[in-house]
C-alpha positions as CSV (number, residue, x, y, z in Angstrom):
1,M,-7.9,19.3,-29.9
2,A,-4.8,21.6,-30.1
3,L,-3.4,23.1,-26.9
4,E,-4.3,26.6,-27.9
5,D,-7.9,25.5,-28.6
6,R,-8.1,23.8,-25.2
7,L,-6.8,27.0,-23.5
8,Q,-9.2,29.2,-25.4
9,Q,-12.0,26.9,-24.3
10,R,-10.9,27.3,-20.7
11,R,-10.5,31.1,-21.1
12,K,-14.2,31.4,-22.0
13,I,-15.0,30.7,-18.4
14,I,-13.4,33.9,-17.1
15,R,-12.8,37.2,-19.0
16,R,-11.5,40.5,-17.7
17,A,-13.2,40.7,-14.3
18,P,-14.0,38.4,-11.4
19,S,-17.4,37.8,-12.9
20,A,-20.0,35.4,-11.8
21,E,-18.2,32.7,-13.8
22,A,-15.0,33.4,-11.9
23,L,-16.7,33.4,-8.5
24,A,-18.5,30.1,-9.5
25,Q,-15.1,28.5,-10.2
26,I,-13.7,29.7,-6.9
27,E,-16.8,28.5,-5.0
28,K,-16.3,25.1,-6.5
29,G,-12.9,25.1,-4.9
30,K,-10.9,25.3,-8.2
31,K,-7.2,25.8,-7.6
32,F,-6.2,26.1,-11.3
33,I,-8.4,28.6,-13.3
34,V,-7.3,29.5,-16.9
35,V,-8.1,33.1,-17.8
36,Q,-7.6,35.5,-20.7
37,N,-4.1,36.7,-21.3
38,D,-5.3,40.3,-20.9
39,F,-6.9,39.6,-17.5
40,D,-6.6,42.8,-15.4
41,L,-4.5,42.4,-12.2
42,S,-6.9,44.7,-10.4
43,N,-9.6,42.1,-10.8
44,V,-7.8,39.2,-9.2
45,P,-10.1,37.7,-6.6
46,L,-9.1,38.0,-2.9
47,G,-6.8,35.1,-1.9
48,Y,-5.8,34.3,-5.5
49,T,-2.7,35.2,-7.5
50,L,-2.4,35.7,-11.3
51,I,0.3,33.4,-12.7
52,D,1.9,33.4,-16.2
53,M,2.5,29.9,-17.4
54,N,4.2,28.4,-20.5
55,H,3.4,25.0,-22.0
56,R,5.6,24.0,-25.0
57,G,5.7,27.5,-26.2
58,N,2.0,28.3,-25.5
59,S,1.6,30.9,-22.9
60,F,-1.5,31.3,-20.8
61,R,-2.5,32.8,-17.4
62,T,-4.1,31.2,-14.4
63,L,-5.6,32.1,-11.1
64,I,-4.0,30.1,-8.2
65,P,-4.7,30.4,-4.5
66,Q,-2.0,32.3,-2.6
67,S,-2.0,29.6,0.1
68,L,-1.1,27.0,-2.5
69,L,1.8,29.1,-3.7
70,F,3.1,29.3,-0.1
71,Y,2.9,25.6,0.3
72,M,4.8,24.9,-2.9
73,A,7.3,27.6,-2.4
74,N,8.0,26.5,1.2
75,P,7.5,22.7,1.2
76,G,7.1,21.4,4.7
77,E,6.0,24.7,6.2
78,G,2.6,25.3,7.5
79,D,-0.3,22.9,8.3
80,A,0.4,19.5,6.7
81,D,-3.3,18.6,6.5
82,G,-4.3,21.8,4.8
83,A,-1.3,21.6,2.4
84,L,-2.2,18.1,1.4
85,E,-5.8,19.2,0.5
86,E,-4.7,22.3,-1.4
87,I,-2.0,20.5,-3.4
88,A,-4.2,17.5,-4.2
89,D,-7.0,19.8,-5.5
90,F,-4.6,21.9,-7.6
91,Y,-2.9,18.8,-9.0
92,G,-6.2,17.3,-10.0
93,D,-7.3,20.6,-11.7
94,A,-4.0,21.0,-13.5
95,K,-4.0,17.3,-14.5
96,D,-7.5,17.7,-16.0
97,L,-6.0,20.1,-18.5
98,E,-2.8,18.2,-19.2
99,D,-4.6,14.8,-19.5
100,D,-6.9,16.2,-22.1
101,I,-4.0,17.3,-24.1
102,I,-2.3,13.9,-24.0
103,E,-5.5,12.0,-24.7
104,E,-6.3,14.2,-27.8
105,G,-2.8,13.8,-29.3
106,G,-1.6,17.2,-28.2
107,T,1.9,17.8,-26.9
108,N,4.1,16.5,-24.2
109,V,3.5,18.0,-20.7
110,Q,7.0,17.8,-19.3
111,E,7.7,21.5,-19.8
112,A,4.6,22.4,-17.7
113,N,6.3,21.6,-14.4
114,W,3.6,22.9,-12.1
115,A,2.1,19.4,-11.6
116,T,5.5,18.0,-10.9
117,L,6.2,20.7,-8.4
118,A,2.8,20.0,-6.8
119,K,3.6,16.3,-6.6
120,E,7.0,16.9,-5.0
121,S,5.5,19.3,-2.4
122,Y,2.7,16.8,-1.7
123,E,5.3,14.1,-0.9
124,T,7.1,16.4,1.5
125,Y,3.8,17.1,3.4
126,L,3.1,13.4,3.6
127,V,6.4,13.1,5.4
128,N,5.5,16.0,7.7
129,R,2.2,14.3,8.5
130,L,3.9,11.0,9.4
131,V,6.9,12.3,11.3
132,K,6.9,13.9,14.6
133,H,10.5,15.1,14.5
134,K,13.9,13.8,13.6
135,K,16.0,11.6,15.9
136,G,19.7,12.3,16.4
137,E,20.9,9.1,14.6
138,K,21.4,8.9,10.8
139,D,21.0,6.2,8.3
140,K,23.8,4.8,6.0
141,E,23.1,7.6,3.5
142,G,23.7,10.2,6.2
143,E,20.0,11.2,6.3
144,P,18.2,11.8,9.6
145,V,16.2,8.8,10.9
146,P,12.5,9.8,11.2
147,E,10.6,9.3,14.4
148,F,7.0,8.5,13.4
149,D,4.0,10.0,15.1
150,R,2.4,7.0,16.7
151,S,-1.0,8.5,16.8
152,V,-1.0,8.9,13.0
153,L,0.3,5.4,12.5
154,H,-2.6,4.2,14.7
155,Q,-5.1,6.1,12.6
156,L,-3.7,4.4,9.5
157,D,-3.9,1.0,11.2
158,L,-0.2,0.5,10.7
159,D,-0.1,-1.1,14.2
160,D,-2.8,-3.6,13.1
161,S,-1.4,-7.0,12.4
162,Y,-3.4,-7.5,9.2
163,V,-2.2,-4.2,7.8
164,S,1.4,-4.3,9.1
165,Q,2.0,-7.8,7.6
166,R,0.9,-6.6,4.2
167,V,2.9,-3.4,4.5
168,K,6.1,-5.4,5.2
169,A,5.3,-7.7,2.2
170,I,4.9,-4.6,0.0
171,A,8.3,-3.4,1.0
172,A,9.8,-6.9,0.4
173,L,8.3,-6.9,-3.1
174,A,9.6,-3.4,-3.9
175,L,13.1,-4.5,-2.8
176,G,12.9,-7.6,-4.9
177,K,13.2,-9.9,-1.9
178,T,12.1,-13.6,-1.7
179,A,10.4,-15.3,1.3
180,D,13.8,-16.7,2.2
181,E,15.2,-13.2,2.6
182,V,12.6,-11.9,5.1
183,N,11.5,-12.8,8.5
184,T,8.6,-15.0,7.6
185,R,6.9,-14.5,10.9
186,D,6.4,-10.8,10.0
187,I,4.4,-11.7,6.8
188,K,3.1,-15.2,7.6
189,D,-0.5,-14.5,6.6
190,V,0.7,-13.2,3.2
191,L,2.9,-16.0,2.2
192,K,1.8,-18.9,0.0
193,H,3.0,-22.4,0.6
194,V,3.9,-24.4,-2.5
195,T,4.7,-28.2,-2.6
196,V,8.2,-29.0,-3.5
197,G,8.2,-32.8,-2.9
198,T,7.2,-35.5,-0.5
199,K,8.8,-37.6,2.2
200,K,7.9,-40.5,4.5
201,E,7.3,-39.5,8.0
202,K,7.1,-41.8,11.0
203,F,4.0,-41.8,13.2
204,E,3.6,-43.6,16.5
205,E,0.4,-44.0,18.4
206,R,-0.7,-45.9,21.4
207,L,-3.0,-48.9,20.7
208,T,-6.5,-48.8,22.0
209,K,-7.8,-51.7,24.0
210,E,-9.7,-53.0,21.0
211,E,-6.7,-52.7,18.7
212,F,-4.5,-54.4,21.3
213,M,-6.9,-57.4,21.6
214,K,-7.1,-57.6,17.8
215,V,-3.3,-57.9,17.2
216,T,-2.3,-60.1,20.3
217,C,-3.2,-63.3,21.9
218,W,-2.6,-64.5,25.5
219,S,0.2,-67.1,25.6
220,G,-0.5,-68.3,29.1
221,S,1.9,-66.0,30.9
222,H,1.9,-62.8,28.7
223,Y,0.6,-61.3,25.5
224,E,2.3,-62.0,22.2
225,L,1.7,-60.5,18.7
226,R,-0.4,-62.7,16.4
227,S,1.8,-64.1,13.6
228,E,-0.1,-62.2,10.9
229,Y,0.8,-58.9,12.5
230,R,4.5,-59.6,13.1
231,K,5.4,-58.8,9.5
232,D,2.7,-56.4,8.6
233,K,3.8,-54.3,5.6
234,E,1.8,-51.3,6.5
235,A,2.4,-51.0,10.2
236,G,4.8,-52.2,13.0
237,Y,3.6,-53.2,16.4
238,S,5.3,-53.3,19.8
239,I,3.8,-54.5,23.0
240,E,4.9,-54.7,26.6
241,H,5.3,-58.3,27.9
242,L,4.2,-58.4,31.5
243,H,2.8,-61.3,33.4
244,D,-0.4,-59.4,33.9
245,R,-3.5,-60.2,31.7
246,G,-4.9,-56.8,32.5
247,H,-1.8,-54.9,31.2
248,M,-2.5,-54.1,27.6
249,V,0.1,-51.6,26.4
250,G,1.5,-51.3,23.0
251,T,2.2,-49.0,20.1
252,K,1.5,-48.9,16.4
253,T,4.1,-47.4,14.0
254,T,3.3,-46.3,10.5
255,Y,5.0,-44.3,7.8
256,R,3.0,-41.8,5.8
257,E,3.8,-39.7,2.8
258,V,3.7,-36.0,3.7
259,E,4.1,-33.0,1.4
260,L,7.2,-30.9,1.7
261,T,6.3,-27.2,1.2
262,R,8.1,-23.9,1.3
263,P,6.8,-20.4,1.8
264,V,6.9,-18.1,-1.3
265,L,6.1,-14.4,-1.5
266,D,3.8,-14.6,-4.5
267,A,1.8,-11.4,-4.5
268,K,1.5,-8.0,-6.2
269,I,1.8,-4.7,-4.6
270,G,-1.5,-3.4,-6.0
271,E,-3.3,-6.5,-4.7
272,L,-1.9,-6.1,-1.2
273,E,-2.9,-2.4,-1.2
274,E,-6.4,-3.4,-2.3
275,D,-6.5,-5.9,0.6
276,I,-5.5,-3.2,3.0
277,L,-8.1,-0.8,1.6
278,E,-11.0,-3.3,1.8
279,Y,-10.0,-4.4,5.3
280,R,-9.8,-0.8,6.6
281,E,-13.1,0.1,4.9
282,R,-14.8,-2.8,6.7
283,K,-13.2,-1.6,9.9
284,H,-13.9,2.1,9.7
285,G,-16.4,2.7,6.9
286,S,-15.0,5.9,5.2
287,L,-11.3,6.5,5.0
288,G,-9.1,9.6,4.7
289,R,-8.5,11.1,1.3
290,H,-4.7,10.8,1.7
291,D,-4.6,7.5,3.6
292,K,-3.3,5.4,0.7
293,A,-0.5,7.9,-0.1
294,L,0.4,8.2,3.6
295,I,0.7,4.4,3.9
296,R,2.9,4.3,0.7
297,Q,5.1,7.1,2.1
298,Y,5.4,5.2,5.4
299,V,6.6,2.1,3.5
300,N,9.2,4.2,1.7
301,L,10.5,5.9,4.9
302,A,10.4,3.0,7.3
303,L,11.1,0.0,5.2
304,I,12.6,0.8,1.8
305,A,14.7,4.0,1.8
306,S,17.4,2.7,4.2
307,E,18.1,-0.4,2.0
308,N,17.6,1.0,-1.5
309,P,16.3,4.5,-2.0
310,R,15.8,3.8,-5.7
311,A,13.3,1.1,-4.9
312,Q,10.9,3.5,-3.2
313,L,7.2,3.4,-4.3
314,N,5.8,6.1,-6.5
315,I,3.4,8.4,-4.7
316,H,0.1,9.0,-6.5
317,L,-2.0,12.0,-5.6
318,P,-5.7,11.0,-4.9
319,E,-7.8,10.6,-8.0
320,K,-10.9,12.7,-8.5
321,T,-14.2,10.9,-8.3
322,G,-16.3,10.5,-11.4
323,E,-18.6,13.3,-10.2
324,E,-15.6,15.6,-9.6
325,K,-14.2,14.9,-13.1
326,Q,-17.6,15.7,-14.7
327,N,-17.9,18.9,-12.7
328,A,-14.4,19.9,-13.9
329,K,-15.6,19.8,-17.5
330,N,-18.7,21.9,-16.8
């Protein structure tokens, strides 16, 4: 379906006045409502603004919440929790339209930068949610070092050993590090151990009374090894020679093949994130809508940015549920 056809389909929802259709869309929490090009400014619903947009030469008009415009025009200002909700809702609504265009062989969406602006603002509010304030020191790039809000980190289980080990492993993978380049104690539960060879290792153990009597005989004044055990190919024996028939002390020495292993970081970021998700769901039940994005942003800020800013993880806004996607088409 061509872009203009798609826009016309959306425009059928709302015409010149804030009709029942318009109010229904607002009641659903829609943050991106396409309207007719001749929509009257005097009929803009309370709390919304009429915006002119352009997409690859196709112009159209939308109703957008004023609060959303504030958040995107002033990233970092205002309530971080409210901003994350507003921006994620808007991004999902805008993405519904843009994804339809892509899937149906329409045009490139790069010129419609509202979704991009929303994504950038969203990332800023993630930082605001994680960081209490800035410390005085700066990193090697001259950027202020963030001081994290410990209560938020606790809510995200970033102080939980299971989660923290996997978070550190995610950072190591993003930076392209091997197990040899990280503190293995920090991610010991994530590492896999592979066999790289074998070696013979010496084992010594004290003889039991039964074993001692089996390999020795009383010579009249002390114990001696029996001849068949003096040149045993599988074990070596040593006994203490005392003039005491009750003193039965000796050792058995053997050499065994043992595997040589080394730790490797053989995992994928997506798999580790899934491990964290499943663990936290078992621990808490339901999770916050923005938890995954917050954890990713924490990894970027705390573990990646200072070493290689270009290696930072992409931030994905939360996907709509199947029910939400179906409602968006209705």
